[in-house]
C-alpha positions, 0 to 999 in steps of 0.5 A: 065359560066362567073359568075363562081368563079376562083382562080389563084395561082402563086407566080409571081405577073406579071403572077397573074395580067396577068391571071386575066386581061385575064379572066376579059376582057373575061367577067369572073366577079369572079376572085380571086388571091393568091400568096402563098400556105397559101393564097390559102388555106385561099381563098379555105376555104372562097369561093367555087371555080369552077376552080383553076389555080395554079403554080406547084411551089409556092416559098418554097412550091409545088403546088401539095400540094395544089392539094393534100389538095383540093382532101383530103378535097373533093373539086371536082372542076377542077384544072389546074396546070402550070409550067415553068419546065415540066417533067414527074415526076411532070406531073405524080404526078399532074395527079395522084392527079386529075389535070384536065390539065397540061400546061407549061409556057409561057402560051398564052392568047388563050391557057389559055382562051381555057383551062378555057372554057374546064374546066368550061364546064366540071365542068358544066356537073359535076354539072348537073350530081350531080344534077340529082343524087340528084334528082334521090335519092330524087325521089327514097326516095319518091318511097320507101316511097310510096312502103312501105306504100301502103296497096296493096301487090307489087311484082317485078319479072324478066323474070324468075319470080324470086322475085326482090323486095317486099314491106312489105305488100307483104312479109306479104301476101306471108308468109300468104300462105307460111311461107317459104321465096319465091324467085320465084313465082313458090314457092307460093303454091295453086291457088294464086301462079299459078295465079301470075305465069300465069299473070306475064308470060303473061305480060312478053311474050305479054307486055299486062297489066293484070287488076283485075284478081280475084282469090279465094284462101284458106289461111292456116287457112282455111279461104277464101280470094278473091284476085284481081291481076293486072300486068304490064310489066317492060320495059327496055331501049331497049323496051324489057320486062324483068320483071313484077310488080304484085299488089295484093289486098284482096277484102274481106272487112275486115271492113265489116267482123268485122262489121258482127262479131259484129252484129246480122244482115246482109242484113235482116238476123238475127243471130250471130252463127258461122254458120250464120257468115260463111254464111255472109262471104261466101255471101260477098266473092261470091258477089265480083265475076262477076259470075252466082250463084244458090241459093237453099233451102226450102221455107222461108229459106232466098233465096231472102235475100241472092240474095239481099245481093249478089247484094248489 
């Protein structure tokens, strides 16, 4: 704090030197003085100050003009105004223009040093707060970048299952089930909508994370899709659950689907007809689910190949 930069503005040389002496003897190493409004403005344009102490009357100028300039240019450091003729009008103007404090002459050494400590402590807290805001904004930008770039669908909902935020993948995913814009999980049709609502409600109610809930659903184009749902609670500062985050991922391997479509064989099967391609996709989808499967058919139709493909 002793390394903070302080500007003293007063048209009385004796007061400037006295204030400067008080501060330097106290250990403040960066103290600068100015006798006029013009000198003060020049100093402010050349140096970033942490505290400005100014007389409210500067020869033919008003110290409040300096204060006005400081605020209009966006300088946020505390400004302490000093006057030999205190009155309600000047005090009100100083406060209105954002003065940190307002004291009258004669200024005692203890009063000056106490006020400087208070002002610099306040400024230190303000700088820390601004740094936290900058860090939070930077962190928020990182999160937004991750949120937007991941291939999984991410949806945040409140305790009433209203959709608070959805990443681009989630928006496309929701539109694939319902072309209309959904504002609530209950508006998502079919098995996937029911599963999302059920998982989110459970998470909000019990605070328990839902992992890898597999849901088989039919898209509007008639194709089958296997969705893996994960859900976690949104916890507030008072440790209550006021929402949930859902992460949905298609475990239907599109890459393998493309490879299937471009190939005449699949795990020992040979054939590229539409019927065979449909069977390949069915085996891929069912193979993702931990369940018992009955394979029936005449001898020589490939039941063993189907079983091997399911466990591949």
